mmJSON file of the N, C-alpha and C atoms, coordinates in Angstrom:
{"data_MODEL":{"atom_site":{
"group_PDB":["ATOM","ATOM","ATOM","ATOM","ATOM","ATOM","ATOM","ATOM","ATOM","ATOM","ATOM","ATOM","ATOM","ATOM","ATOM","ATOM","ATOM","ATOM","ATOM","ATOM","ATOM","ATOM","ATOM","ATOM","ATOM","ATOM","ATOM","ATOM","ATOM","ATOM","ATOM","ATOM","ATOM","ATOM","ATOM","ATOM","ATOM","ATOM","ATOM","ATOM","ATOM","ATOM","ATOM","ATOM","ATOM","ATOM","ATOM","ATOM","ATOM","ATOM","ATOM","ATOM","ATOM","ATOM","ATOM","ATOM","ATOM","ATOM","ATOM","ATOM","ATOM","ATOM","ATOM","ATOM","ATOM","ATOM","ATOM","ATOM","ATOM","ATOM","ATOM","ATOM","ATOM","ATOM","ATOM","ATOM","ATOM","ATOM","ATOM","ATOM","ATOM","ATOM","ATOM","ATOM","ATOM","ATOM","ATOM","ATOM","ATOM","ATOM","ATOM","ATOM","ATOM","ATOM","ATOM","ATOM","ATOM","ATOM","ATOM","ATOM","ATOM","ATOM","ATOM","ATOM","ATOM","ATOM","ATOM","ATOM","ATOM","ATOM","ATOM","ATOM","ATOM","ATOM","ATOM","ATOM","ATOM","ATOM","ATOM","ATOM","ATOM","ATOM","ATOM","ATOM","ATOM","ATOM","ATOM","ATOM","ATOM","ATOM","ATOM","ATOM","ATOM","ATOM","ATOM","ATOM","ATOM","ATOM","ATOM","ATOM","ATOM","ATOM","ATOM","ATOM","ATOM","ATOM","ATOM","ATOM","ATOM","ATOM","ATOM","ATOM","ATOM","ATOM","ATOM","ATOM","ATOM","ATOM","ATOM","ATOM","ATOM","ATOM","ATOM","ATOM","ATOM","ATOM","ATOM","ATOM","ATOM","ATOM","ATOM","ATOM","ATOM","ATOM","ATOM","ATOM","ATOM","ATOM","ATOM","ATOM","ATOM","ATOM","ATOM","ATOM","ATOM","ATOM","ATOM","ATOM","ATOM","ATOM","ATOM","ATOM","ATOM","ATOM","ATOM","ATOM","ATOM","ATOM","ATOM","ATOM","ATOM","ATOM","ATOM","ATOM","ATOM","ATOM","ATOM","ATOM","ATOM","ATOM","ATOM","ATOM","ATOM","ATOM","ATOM","ATOM","ATOM","ATOM","ATOM","ATOM","ATOM","ATOM","ATOM","ATOM","ATOM","ATOM","ATOM","ATOM","ATOM","ATOM","ATOM","ATOM","ATOM","ATOM","ATOM","ATOM","ATOM","ATOM","ATOM","ATOM","ATOM","ATOM","ATOM","ATOM","ATOM","ATOM"],
"id":[1,2,3,4,5,6,7,8,9,10,11,12,13,14,15,16,17,18,19,20,21,22,23,24,25,26,27,28,29,30,31,32,33,34,35,36,37,38,39,40,41,42,43,44,45,46,47,48,49,50,51,52,53,54,55,56,57,58,59,60,61,62,63,64,65,66,67,68,69,70,71,72,73,74,75,76,77,78,79,80,81,82,83,84,85,86,87,88,89,90,91,92,93,94,95,96,97,98,99,100,101,102,103,104,105,106,107,108,109,110,111,112,113,114,115,116,117,118,119,120,121,122,123,124,125,126,127,128,129,130,131,132,133,134,135,136,137,138,139,140,141,142,143,144,145,146,147,148,149,150,151,152,153,154,155,156,157,158,159,160,161,162,163,164,165,166,167,168,169,170,171,172,173,174,175,176,177,178,179,180,181,182,183,184,185,186,187,188,189,190,191,192,193,194,195,196,197,198,199,200,201,202,203,204,205,206,207,208,209,210,211,212,213,214,215,216,217,218,219,220,221,222,223,224,225,226,227,228,229,230,231,232,233,234,235,236,237,238,239,240,241,242,243,244,245,246],
"type_symbol":["N","C","C","N","C","C","N","C","C","N","C","C","N","C","C","N","C","C","N","C","C","N","C","C","N","C","C","N","C","C","N","C","C","N","C","C","N","C","C","N","C","C","N","C","C","N","C","C","N","C","C","N","C","C","N","C","C","N","C","C","N","C","C","N","C","C","N","C","C","N","C","C","N","C","C","N","C","C","N","C","C","N","C","C","N","C","C","N","C","C","N","C","C","N","C","C","N","C","C","N","C","C","N","C","C","N","C","C","N","C","C","N","C","C","N","C","C","N","C","C","N","C","C","N","C","C","N","C","C","N","C","C","N","C","C","N","C","C","N","C","C","N","C","C","N","C","C","N","C","C","N","C","C","N","C","C","N","C","C","N","C","C","N","C","C","N","C","C","N","C","C","N","C","C","N","C","C","N","C","C","N","C","C","N","C","C","N","C","C","N","C","C","N","C","C","N","C","C","N","C","C","N","C","C","N","C","C","N","C","C","N","C","C","N","C","C","N","C","C","N","C","C","N","C","C","N","C","C","N","C","C","N","C","C","N","C","C","N","C","C","N","C","C","N","C","C"],
"label_atom_id":["N","CA","C","N","CA","C","N","CA","C","N","CA","C","N","CA","C","N","CA","C","N","CA","C","N","CA","C","N","CA","C","N","CA","C","N","CA","C","N","CA","C","N","CA","C","N","CA","C","N","CA","C","N","CA","C","N","CA","C","N","CA","C","N","CA","C","N","CA","C","N","CA","C","N","CA","C","N","CA","C","N","CA","C","N","CA","C","N","CA","C","N","CA","C","N","CA","C","N","CA","C","N","CA","C","N","CA","C","N","CA","C","N","CA","C","N","CA","C","N","CA","C","N","CA","C","N","CA","C","N","CA","C","N","CA","C","N","CA","C","N","CA","C","N","CA","C","N","CA","C","N","CA","C","N","CA","C","N","CA","C","N","CA","C","N","CA","C","N","CA","C","N","CA","C","N","CA","C","N","CA","C","N","CA","C","N","CA","C","N","CA","C","N","CA","C","N","CA","C","N","CA","C","N","CA","C","N","CA","C","N","CA","C","N","CA","C","N","CA","C","N","CA","C","N","CA","C","N","CA","C","N","CA","C","N","CA","C","N","CA","C","N","CA","C","N","CA","C","N","CA","C","N","CA","C","N","CA","C","N","CA","C","N","CA","C","N","CA","C","N","CA","C","N","CA","C","N","CA","C","N","CA","C","N","CA","C"],
"label_alt_id":[null,null,null,null,null,null,null,null,null,null,null,null,null,null,null,null,null,null,null,null,null,null,null,null,null,null,null,null,null,null,null,null,null,null,null,null,null,null,null,null,null,null,null,null,null,null,null,null,null,null,null,null,null,null,null,null,null,null,null,null,null,null,null,null,null,null,null,null,null,null,null,null,null,null,null,null,null,null,null,null,null,null,null,null,null,null,null,null,null,null,null,null,null,null,null,null,null,null,null,null,null,null,null,null,null,null,null,null,null,null,null,null,null,null,null,null,null,null,null,null,null,null,null,null,null,null,null,null,null,null,null,null,null,null,null,null,null,null,null,null,null,null,null,null,null,null,null,null,null,null,null,null,null,null,null,null,null,null,null,null,null,null,null,null,null,null,null,null,null,null,null,null,null,null,null,null,null,null,null,null,null,null,null,null,null,null,null,null,null,null,null,null,null,null,null,null,null,null,null,null,null,null,null,null,null,null,null,null,null,null,null,null,null,null,null,null,null,null,null,null,null,null,null,null,null,null,null,null,null,null,null,null,null,null,null,null,null,null,null,null,null,null,null,null,null,null],
"label_comp_id":["MET","MET","MET","PRO","PRO","PRO","PHE","PHE","PHE","TYR","TYR","TYR","PHE","PHE","PHE","TYR","TYR","TYR","ILE","ILE","ILE","ILE","ILE","ILE","HIS","HIS","HIS","SER","SER","SER","ILE","ILE","ILE","LYS","LYS","LYS","LEU","LEU","LEU","ASP","ASP","ASP","GLN","GLN","GLN","TYR","TYR","TYR","TYR","TYR","TYR","LEU","LEU","LEU","GLY","GLY","GLY","HIS","HIS","HIS","THR","THR","THR","GLN","GLN","GLN","ASP","ASP","ASP","LEU","LEU","LEU","GLN","GLN","GLN","ASN","ASN","ASN","ARG","ARG","ARG","ILE","ILE","ILE","TYR","TYR","TYR","ARG","ARG","ARG","HIS","HIS","HIS","ALA","ALA","ALA","ASN","ASN","ASN","SER","SER","SER","GLY","GLY","GLY","SER","SER","SER","LYS","LYS","LYS","SER","SER","SER","THR","THR","THR","LYS","LYS","LYS","LYS","LYS","LYS","SER","SER","SER","LYS","LYS","LYS","ASP","ASP","ASP","TRP","TRP","TRP","LYS","LYS","LYS","ILE","ILE","ILE","VAL","VAL","VAL","TYR","TYR","TYR","PHE","PHE","PHE","GLU","GLU","GLU","GLU","GLU","GLU","PHE","PHE","PHE","GLN","GLN","GLN","SER","SER","SER","ARG","ARG","ARG","SER","SER","SER","GLU","GLU","GLU","ALA","ALA","ALA","VAL","VAL","VAL","ARG","ARG","ARG","ARG","ARG","ARG","GLU","GLU","GLU","ARG","ARG","ARG","GLN","GLN","GLN","VAL","VAL","VAL","LYS","LYS","LYS","HIS","HIS","HIS","LYS","LYS","LYS","LYS","LYS","LYS","SER","SER","SER","LYS","LYS","LYS","LYS","LYS","LYS","TYR","TYR","TYR","ILE","ILE","ILE","LYS","LYS","LYS","TRP","TRP","TRP","LEU","LEU","LEU","ILE","ILE","ILE","THR","THR","THR","PRO","PRO","PRO","GLY","GLY","GLY"],
"label_asym_id":["A","A","A","A","A","A","A","A","A","A","A","A","A","A","A","A","A","A","A","A","A","A","A","A","A","A","A","A","A","A","A","A","A","A","A","A","A","A","A","A","A","A","A","A","A","A","A","A","A","A","A","A","A","A","A","A","A","A","A","A","A","A","A","A","A","A","A","A","A","A","A","A","A","A","A","A","A","A","A","A","A","A","A","A","A","A","A","A","A","A","A","A","A","A","A","A","A","A","A","A","A","A","A","A","A","A","A","A","A","A","A","A","A","A","A","A","A","A","A","A","A","A","A","A","A","A","A","A","A","A","A","A","A","A","A","A","A","A","A","A","A","A","A","A","A","A","A","A","A","A","A","A","A","A","A","A","A","A","A","A","A","A","A","A","A","A","A","A","A","A","A","A","A","A","A","A","A","A","A","A","A","A","A","A","A","A","A","A","A","A","A","A","A","A","A","A","A","A","A","A","A","A","A","A","A","A","A","A","A","A","A","A","A","A","A","A","A","A","A","A","A","A","A","A","A","A","A","A","A","A","A","A","A","A","A","A","A","A","A","A","A","A","A","A","A","A"],
"label_entity_id":["1","1","1","1","1","1","1","1","1","1","1","1","1","1","1","1","1","1","1","1","1","1","1","1","1","1","1","1","1","1","1","1","1","1","1","1","1","1","1","1","1","1","1","1","1","1","1","1","1","1","1","1","1","1","1","1","1","1","1","1","1","1","1","1","1","1","1","1","1","1","1","1","1","1","1","1","1","1","1","1","1","1","1","1","1","1","1","1","1","1","1","1","1","1","1","1","1","1","1","1","1","1","1","1","1","1","1","1","1","1","1","1","1","1","1","1","1","1","1","1","1","1","1","1","1","1","1","1","1","1","1","1","1","1","1","1","1","1","1","1","1","1","1","1","1","1","1","1","1","1","1","1","1","1","1","1","1","1","1","1","1","1","1","1","1","1","1","1","1","1","1","1","1","1","1","1","1","1","1","1","1","1","1","1","1","1","1","1","1","1","1","1","1","1","1","1","1","1","1","1","1","1","1","1","1","1","1","1","1","1","1","1","1","1","1","1","1","1","1","1","1","1","1","1","1","1","1","1","1","1","1","1","1","1","1","1","1","1","1","1","1","1","1","1","1","1"],
"label_seq_id":[1,1,1,2,2,2,3,3,3,4,4,4,5,5,5,6,6,6,7,7,7,8,8,8,9,9,9,10,10,10,11,11,11,12,12,12,13,13,13,14,14,14,15,15,15,16,16,16,17,17,17,18,18,18,19,19,19,20,20,20,21,21,21,22,22,22,23,23,23,24,24,24,25,25,25,26,26,26,27,27,27,28,28,28,29,29,29,30,30,30,31,31,31,32,32,32,33,33,33,34,34,34,35,35,35,36,36,36,37,37,37,38,38,38,39,39,39,40,40,40,41,41,41,42,42,42,43,43,43,44,44,44,45,45,45,46,46,46,47,47,47,48,48,48,49,49,49,50,50,50,51,51,51,52,52,52,53,53,53,54,54,54,55,55,55,56,56,56,57,57,57,58,58,58,59,59,59,60,60,60,61,61,61,62,62,62,63,63,63,64,64,64,65,65,65,66,66,66,67,67,67,68,68,68,69,69,69,70,70,70,71,71,71,72,72,72,73,73,73,74,74,74,75,75,75,76,76,76,77,77,77,78,78,78,79,79,79,80,80,80,81,81,81,82,82,82],
"pdbx_PDB_ins_code":[null,null,null,null,null,null,null,null,null,null,null,null,null,null,null,null,null,null,null,null,null,null,null,null,null,null,null,null,null,null,null,null,null,null,null,null,null,null,null,null,null,null,null,null,null,null,null,null,null,null,null,null,null,null,null,null,null,null,null,null,null,null,null,null,null,null,null,null,null,null,null,null,null,null,null,null,null,null,null,null,null,null,null,null,null,null,null,null,null,null,null,null,null,null,null,null,null,null,null,null,null,null,null,null,null,null,null,null,null,null,null,null,null,null,null,null,null,null,null,null,null,null,null,null,null,null,null,null,null,null,null,null,null,null,null,null,null,null,null,null,null,null,null,null,null,null,null,null,null,null,null,null,null,null,null,null,null,null,null,null,null,null,null,null,null,null,null,null,null,null,null,null,null,null,null,null,null,null,null,null,null,null,null,null,null,null,null,null,null,null,null,null,null,null,null,null,null,null,null,null,null,null,null,null,null,null,null,null,null,null,null,null,null,null,null,null,null,null,null,null,null,null,null,null,null,null,null,null,null,null,null,null,null,null,null,null,null,null,null,null,null,null,null,null,null,null],
"Cartn_x":[113.275,112.007,111.282,110.033,109.349,109.088,108.753,108.968,107.658,106.967,105.026,105.491,104.497,103.783,102.308,101.969,100.518,99.313,98.318,97.245,96.874,96.731,95.523,94.848,93.455,92.683,92.217,91.73,90.763,89.861,88.366,86.931,86.747,87.692,87.173,87.885,88.697,89.834,89.489,89.019,88.236,89.945,90.43,91.867,92.691,93.651,94.456,96.343,96.638,98.294,98.928,99.983,100.482,102.347,102.525,104.15,104.19,105.807,106.458,107.013,107.507,107.891,107.837,109.255,109.027,108.543,108.029,107.508,106.116,104.669,103.401,102.602,102.617,101.931,102.166,103.408,104.548,103.893,104.144,103.558,102.618,101.639,100.309,99.93,101.319,100.174,100.705,102.112,102.471,102.096,101.029,100.073,99.68,98.576,97.253,97.563,98.571,99.072,99.881,100.557,101.611,102.08,101.122,101.144,102.441,102.065,104.045,103.287,103.938,103.39,102.291,102.183,101.267,100.073,99.64,98.293,98.398,99.325,98.85,97.688,96.66,95.734,94.552,94.598,93.204,94.25,93.455,94.124,92.917,92.291,91.683,92.111,93.299,93.74,93.805,93.082,93.689,93.815,94.736,95.331,94.008,94.404,92.657,93.082,94.99,95.1,96.612,98.001,98.901,99.423,100.615,101.507,102.672,103.382,104.027,105.14,106.542,107.784,108.703,109.95,111.083,112.87,112.097,112.996,112.499,113.479,112.433,112.633,113.536,112.894,112.317,111.925,110.868,109.299,109.61,108.073,108.109,109.442,109.529,108.995,109.061,109.191,107.438,107.072,105.319,104.925,105.093,104.868,104.466,105.78,106.064,104.493,105.167,104.012,102.59,102.551,100.533,101.039,101.363,101.484,101.218,102.693,102.482,100.594,100.238,98.651,98.027,98.793,97.624,96.081,96.102,94.186,93.86,92.483,91.43,90.75,90.906,89.806,89.988,91.406,92.543,92.701,93.197,93.176,92.059,91.347,89.596,88.902,89.919,89.423,91.133,91.549,92.672,92.586,91.953,91.366,90.158,89.74,87.596,88.132,87.576,88.07,87.599,87.738,87.011,87.449],
"Cartn_y":[51.897,51.434,52.083,52.064,51.925,50.274,50.464,49.415,49.268,48.295,49.151,48.014,48.588,47.753,47.22,45.947,45.293,44.892,44.433,43.787,43.132,41.873,41.195,40.166,39.808,38.976,38.018,37.054,36.087,36.162,35.922,35.589,34.202,32.921,31.792,31.75,32.127,31.38,33.055,34.009,35.489,36.146,36.295,36.011,37.782,37.669,39.309,38.672,39.376,38.867,39.957,40.324,41.697,41.523,42.451,41.8,43.32,43.305,44.261,43.565,44.027,43.899,45.095,44.543,44.803,45.441,44.098,44.268,43.661,44.505,44.162,43.724,43.475,42.782,41.217,41.433,39.981,39.542,40.03,38.829,38.761,39.278,39.117,38.247,38.034,36.708,35.489,36.04,34.027,34.37,34.721,34.664,33.414,34.119,33.388,32.383,32.127,30.384,29.573,30.617,29.718,29.046,30.632,31.021,30.727,31.447,31.773,30.049,29.657,28.854,30.38,31.067,31.733,31.777,31.14,31.846,30.971,29.425,28.684,27.351,27.781,27.428,27.823,28.909,29.176,29.855,29.97,31.039,32.1,32.301,33.751,34.997,35.172,36.848,37.181,38.596,39.821,40.805,41.812,43.234,44.027,44.479,45.5,46.742,46.816,47.745,47.667,48.678,49.15,50.626,51.005,51.983,51.869,52.977,53.056,53.465,53.468,53.938,54.143,54.312,54.902,53.744,53.468,52.508,51.006,50.512,48.867,49.338,49.984,50.663,50.443,51.719,52.589,51.086,50.728,49.466,48.92,48.345,47.132,47.75,48.879,49.896,49.947,50.005,49.996,49.022,48.207,47.028,46.479,46.019,45.849,47.067,48.134,48.998,48.83,47.736,47.627,46.207,45.124,44.24,44.466,45.845,45.485,45.763,46.154,46.712,45.415,44.297,42.854,42.685,43.815,43.824,43.742,42.81,43.037,44.604,44.851,45.479,46.869,47.625,47.891,48.034,46.967,46.66,47.283,46.741,46.9,48.376,49.117,51.05,51.47,50.16,50.941,51.156,49.515,49.451,50.187,50.534,51.366,52.592,52.947,54.296,55.701,56.34,57.617,58.303],
"Cartn_z":[119.526,119.495,120.601,120.331,122.633,122.624,124.028,124.911,125.207,125.615,126.023,127.041,128.101,128.86,128.65,129.244,128.368,129.165,129.067,129.99,129.111,129.207,128.174,128.904,128.676,129.2,128.486,129.264,128.804,129.724,128.867,128.823,129.689,128.621,129.365,130.958,131.196,132.784,133.238,132.963,133.381,134.269,133.379,134.46,133.259,134.287,132.671,133.251,132.263,132.619,131.961,133.068,133.071,131.908,131.335,131.15,130.115,129.914,128.534,127.383,126.424,124.901,124.569,124.073,122.273,121.396,121.137,120.118,120.082,120.942,121.259,119.948,118.709,117.731,117.757,117.808,118.485,119.58,120.288,121.831,121.705,121.438,121.825,121.016,120.057,118.935,119.523,119.585,120.532,121.699,122.839,123.801,123.231,122.237,122.145,121.036,120.533,120.021,120.455,121.194,121.739,123.547,123.584,125.143,125.9,126.849,127.587,128.585,129.836,130.762,132.052,132.172,132.503,130.957,129.893,129.347,128.618,128.529,127.894,127.895,129.034,129.61,128.928,128.487,126.678,125.914,124.875,123.986,123.335,124.037,123.794,124.515,124.694,125.339,124.629,124.463,123.732,124.954,123.911,124.441,124.816,126.223,126.595,127.079,127.307,127.848,127.285,127.075,127.074,127.248,127.441,127.433,126.832,126.18,125.881,126.216,126.607,127.368,126.303,126.418,125.829,125.436,126.869,127.769,128.496,128.087,128.788,130.354,130.957,132.459,133.025,131.774,132.632,132.656,131.573,131.18,132.209,132.584,133.774,135.111,135.145,136.052,136.779,135.726,135.489,135.417,134.98,135.276,136.525,136.758,138.626,139.246,139.233,140.145,139.814,139.067,139.129,139.623,139.09,140.605,140.987,142.05,143.358,143.841,143.041,143.769,144.233,143.045,143.385,144.047,142.534,142.788,141.321,140.976,139.863,139.28,140.713,140.822,140.133,140.545,140.801,138.597,138.61,136.827,136.406,136.775,135.868,135.981,137.045,137.261,135.564,135.564,135.177,133.163,133.19,131.422,130.992,131.553,132.193,131.468,130.266,129.159,130.036,130.46,130.368,132.076],
"occupancy":[1.0,1.0,1.0,1.0,1.0,1.0,1.0,1.0,1.0,1.0,1.0,1.0,1.0,1.0,1.0,1.0,1.0,1.0,1.0,1.0,1.0,1.0,1.0,1.0,1.0,1.0,1.0,1.0,1.0,1.0,1.0,1.0,1.0,1.0,1.0,1.0,1.0,1.0,1.0,1.0,1.0,1.0,1.0,1.0,1.0,1.0,1.0,1.0,1.0,1.0,1.0,1.0,1.0,1.0,1.0,1.0,1.0,1.0,1.0,1.0,1.0,1.0,1.0,1.0,1.0,1.0,1.0,1.0,1.0,1.0,1.0,1.0,1.0,1.0,1.0,1.0,1.0,1.0,1.0,1.0,1.0,1.0,1.0,1.0,1.0,1.0,1.0,1.0,1.0,1.0,1.0,1.0,1.0,1.0,1.0,1.0,1.0,1.0,1.0,1.0,1.0,1.0,1.0,1.0,1.0,1.0,1.0,1.0,1.0,1.0,1.0,1.0,1.0,1.0,1.0,1.0,1.0,1.0,1.0,1.0,1.0,1.0,1.0,1.0,1.0,1.0,1.0,1.0,1.0,1.0,1.0,1.0,1.0,1.0,1.0,1.0,1.0,1.0,1.0,1.0,1.0,1.0,1.0,1.0,1.0,1.0,1.0,1.0,1.0,1.0,1.0,1.0,1.0,1.0,1.0,1.0,1.0,1.0,1.0,1.0,1.0,1.0,1.0,1.0,1.0,1.0,1.0,1.0,1.0,1.0,1.0,1.0,1.0,1.0,1.0,1.0,1.0,1.0,1.0,1.0,1.0,1.0,1.0,1.0,1.0,1.0,1.0,1.0,1.0,1.0,1.0,1.0,1.0,1.0,1.0,1.0,1.0,1.0,1.0,1.0,1.0,1.0,1.0,1.0,1.0,1.0,1.0,1.0,1.0,1.0,1.0,1.0,1.0,1.0,1.0,1.0,1.0,1.0,1.0,1.0,1.0,1.0,1.0,1.0,1.0,1.0,1.0,1.0,1.0,1.0,1.0,1.0,1.0,1.0,1.0,1.0,1.0,1.0,1.0,1.0,1.0,1.0,1.0,1.0,1.0,1.0],
"B_iso_or_equiv":[0.0,0.0,0.0,0.0,0.0,0.0,0.0,0.0,0.0,0.0,0.0,0.0,0.0,0.0,0.0,0.0,0.0,0.0,0.0,0.0,0.0,0.0,0.0,0.0,0.0,0.0,0.0,0.0,0.0,0.0,0.0,0.0,0.0,0.0,0.0,0.0,0.0,0.0,0.0,0.0,0.0,0.0,0.0,0.0,0.0,0.0,0.0,0.0,0.0,0.0,0.0,0.0,0.0,0.0,0.0,0.0,0.0,0.0,0.0,0.0,0.0,0.0,0.0,0.0,0.0,0.0,0.0,0.0,0.0,0.0,0.0,0.0,0.0,0.0,0.0,0.0,0.0,0.0,0.0,0.0,0.0,0.0,0.0,0.0,0.0,0.0,0.0,0.0,0.0,0.0,0.0,0.0,0.0,0.0,0.0,0.0,0.0,0.0,0.0,0.0,0.0,0.0,0.0,0.0,0.0,0.0,0.0,0.0,0.0,0.0,0.0,0.0,0.0,0.0,0.0,0.0,0.0,0.0,0.0,0.0,0.0,0.0,0.0,0.0,0.0,0.0,0.0,0.0,0.0,0.0,0.0,0.0,0.0,0.0,0.0,0.0,0.0,0.0,0.0,0.0,0.0,0.0,0.0,0.0,0.0,0.0,0.0,0.0,0.0,0.0,0.0,0.0,0.0,0.0,0.0,0.0,0.0,0.0,0.0,0.0,0.0,0.0,0.0,0.0,0.0,0.0,0.0,0.0,0.0,0.0,0.0,0.0,0.0,0.0,0.0,0.0,0.0,0.0,0.0,0.0,0.0,0.0,0.0,0.0,0.0,0.0,0.0,0.0,0.0,0.0,0.0,0.0,0.0,0.0,0.0,0.0,0.0,0.0,0.0,0.0,0.0,0.0,0.0,0.0,0.0,0.0,0.0,0.0,0.0,0.0,0.0,0.0,0.0,0.0,0.0,0.0,0.0,0.0,0.0,0.0,0.0,0.0,0.0,0.0,0.0,0.0,0.0,0.0,0.0,0.0,0.0,0.0,0.0,0.0,0.0,0.0,0.0,0.0,0.0,0.0,0.0,0.0,0.0,0.0,0.0,0.0],
"pdbx_formal_charge":[null,null,null,null,null,null,null,null,null,null,null,null,null,null,null,null,null,null,null,null,null,null,null,null,null,null,null,null,null,null,null,null,null,null,null,null,null,null,null,null,null,null,null,null,null,null,null,null,null,null,null,null,null,null,null,null,null,null,null,null,null,null,null,null,null,null,null,null,null,null,null,null,null,null,null,null,null,null,null,null,null,null,null,null,null,null,null,null,null,null,null,null,null,null,null,null,null,null,null,null,null,null,null,null,null,null,null,null,null,null,null,null,null,null,null,null,null,null,null,null,null,null,null,null,null,null,null,null,null,null,null,null,null,null,null,null,null,null,null,null,null,null,null,null,null,null,null,null,null,null,null,null,null,null,null,null,null,null,null,null,null,null,null,null,null,null,null,null,null,null,null,null,null,null,null,null,null,null,null,null,null,null,null,null,null,null,null,null,null,null,null,null,null,null,null,null,null,null,null,null,null,null,null,null,null,null,null,null,null,null,null,null,null,null,null,null,null,null,null,null,null,null,null,null,null,null,null,null,null,null,null,null,null,null,null,null,null,null,null,null,null,null,null,null,null,null],
"auth_seq_id":[1,1,1,2,2,2,3,3,3,4,4,4,5,5,5,6,6,6,7,7,7,8,8,8,9,9,9,10,10,10,11,11,11,12,12,12,13,13,13,14,14,14,15,15,15,16,16,16,17,17,17,18,18,18,19,19,19,20,20,20,21,21,21,22,22,22,23,23,23,24,24,24,25,25,25,26,26,26,27,27,27,28,28,28,29,29,29,30,30,30,31,31,31,32,32,32,33,33,33,34,34,34,35,35,35,36,36,36,37,37,37,38,38,38,39,39,39,40,40,40,41,41,41,42,42,42,43,43,43,44,44,44,45,45,45,46,46,46,47,47,47,48,48,48,49,49,49,50,50,50,51,51,51,52,52,52,53,53,53,54,54,54,55,55,55,56,56,56,57,57,57,58,58,58,59,59,59,60,60,60,61,61,61,62,62,62,63,63,63,64,64,64,65,65,65,66,66,66,67,67,67,68,68,68,69,69,69,70,70,70,71,71,71,72,72,72,73,73,73,74,74,74,75,75,75,76,76,76,77,77,77,78,78,78,79,79,79,80,80,80,81,81,81,82,82,82],
"auth_comp_id":["MET","MET","MET","PRO","PRO","PRO","PHE","PHE","PHE","TYR","TYR","TYR","PHE","PHE","PHE","TYR","TYR","TYR","ILE","ILE","ILE","ILE","ILE","ILE","HIS","HIS","HIS","SER","SER","SER","ILE","ILE","ILE","LYS","LYS","LYS","LEU","LEU","LEU","ASP","ASP","ASP","GLN","GLN","GLN","TYR","TYR","TYR","TYR","TYR","TYR","LEU","LEU","LEU","GLY","GLY","GLY","HIS","HIS","HIS","THR","THR","THR","GLN","GLN","GLN","ASP","ASP","ASP","LEU","LEU","LEU","GLN","GLN","GLN","ASN","ASN","ASN","ARG","ARG","ARG","ILE","ILE","ILE","TYR","TYR","TYR","ARG","ARG","ARG","HIS","HIS","HIS","ALA","ALA","ALA","ASN","ASN","ASN","SER","SER","SER","GLY","GLY","GLY","SER","SER","SER","LYS","LYS","LYS","SER","SER","SER","THR","THR","THR","LYS","LYS","LYS","LYS","LYS","LYS","SER","SER","SER","LYS","LYS","LYS","ASP","ASP","ASP","TRP","TRP","TRP","LYS","LYS","LYS","ILE","ILE","ILE","VAL","VAL","VAL","TYR","TYR","TYR","PHE","PHE","PHE","GLU","GLU","GLU","GLU","GLU","GLU","PHE","PHE","PHE","GLN","GLN","GLN","SER","SER","SER","ARG","ARG","ARG","SER","SER","SER","GLU","GLU","GLU","ALA","ALA","ALA","VAL","VAL","VAL","ARG","ARG","ARG","ARG","ARG","ARG","GLU","GLU","GLU","ARG","ARG","ARG","GLN","GLN","GLN","VAL","VAL","VAL","LYS","LYS","LYS","HIS","HIS","HIS","LYS","LYS","LYS","LYS","LYS","LYS","SER","SER","SER","LYS","LYS","LYS","LYS","LYS","LYS","TYR","TYR","TYR","ILE","ILE","ILE","LYS","LYS","LYS","TRP","TRP","TRP","LEU","LEU","LEU","ILE","ILE","ILE","THR","THR","THR","PRO","PRO","PRO","GLY","GLY","GLY"],
"auth_asym_id":["A","A","A","A","A","A","A","A","A","A","A","A","A","A","A","A","A","A","A","A","A","A","A","A","A","A","A","A","A","A","A","A","A","A","A","A","A","A","A","A","A","A","A","A","A","A","A","A","A","A","A","A","A","A","A","A","A","A","A","A","A","A","A","A","A","A","A","A","A","A","A","A","A","A","A","A","A","A","A","A","A","A","A","A","A","A","A","A","A","A","A","A","A","A","A","A","A","A","A","A","A","A","A","A","A","A","A","A","A","A","A","A","A","A","A","A","A","A","A","A","A","A","A","A","A","A","A","A","A","A","A","A","A","A","A","A","A","A","A","A","A","A","A","A","A","A","A","A","A","A","A","A","A","A","A","A","A","A","A","A","A","A","A","A","A","A","A","A","A","A","A","A","A","A","A","A","A","A","A","A","A","A","A","A","A","A","A","A","A","A","A","A","A","A","A","A","A","A","A","A","A","A","A","A","A","A","A","A","A","A","A","A","A","A","A","A","A","A","A","A","A","A","A","A","A","A","A","A","A","A","A","A","A","A","A","A","A","A","A","A","A","A","A","A","A","A"],
"auth_atom_id":["N","CA","C","N","CA","C","N","CA","C","N","CA","C","N","CA","C","N","CA","C","N","CA","C","N","CA","C","N","CA","C","N","CA","C","N","CA","C","N","CA","C","N","CA","C","N","CA","C","N","CA","C","N","CA","C","N","CA","C","N","CA","C","N","CA","C","N","CA","C","N","CA","C","N","CA","C","N","CA","C","N","CA","C","N","CA","C","N","CA","C","N","CA","C","N","CA","C","N","CA","C","N","CA","C","N","CA","C","N","CA","C","N","CA","C","N","CA","C","N","CA","C","N","CA","C","N","CA","C","N","CA","C","N","CA","C","N","CA","C","N","CA","C","N","CA","C","N","CA","C","N","CA","C","N","CA","C","N","CA","C","N","CA","C","N","CA","C","N","CA","C","N","CA","C","N","CA","C","N","CA","C","N","CA","C","N","CA","C","N","CA","C","N","CA","C","N","CA","C","N","CA","C","N","CA","C","N","CA","C","N","CA","C","N","CA","C","N","CA","C","N","CA","C","N","CA","C","N","CA","C","N","CA","C","N","CA","C","N","CA","C","N","CA","C","N","CA","C","N","CA","C","N","CA","C","N","CA","C","N","CA","C","N","CA","C","N","CA","C","N","CA","C","N","CA","C","N","CA","C","N","CA","C","N","CA","C"],
"pdbx_PDB_model_num":[1,1,1,1,1,1,1,1,1,1,1,1,1,1,1,1,1,1,1,1,1,1,1,1,1,1,1,1,1,1,1,1,1,1,1,1,1,1,1,1,1,1,1,1,1,1,1,1,1,1,1,1,1,1,1,1,1,1,1,1,1,1,1,1,1,1,1,1,1,1,1,1,1,1,1,1,1,1,1,1,1,1,1,1,1,1,1,1,1,1,1,1,1,1,1,1,1,1,1,1,1,1,1,1,1,1,1,1,1,1,1,1,1,1,1,1,1,1,1,1,1,1,1,1,1,1,1,1,1,1,1,1,1,1,1,1,1,1,1,1,1,1,1,1,1,1,1,1,1,1,1,1,1,1,1,1,1,1,1,1,1,1,1,1,1,1,1,1,1,1,1,1,1,1,1,1,1,1,1,1,1,1,1,1,1,1,1,1,1,1,1,1,1,1,1,1,1,1,1,1,1,1,1,1,1,1,1,1,1,1,1,1,1,1,1,1,1,1,1,1,1,1,1,1,1,1,1,1,1,1,1,1,1,1,1,1,1,1,1,1,1,1,1,1,1,1]
}}}
């Protein structure tokens, strides 16, 4: 079963959240409905980007790589098609 690195966005908060999971659809549903410490402030979280990996360690590595950029500009570049 694959693992995913994902980015979700809240229009209301104008914030991005980065994470990893093995069950992408369920994780997005949980963000939108029950939230987590970081996402409970809004219910409008939508997935804007994801990458699939064969192992959890690869997905975690990618998440950390993007988080280390600490740049909203980089995230916007990453999620923009083309």
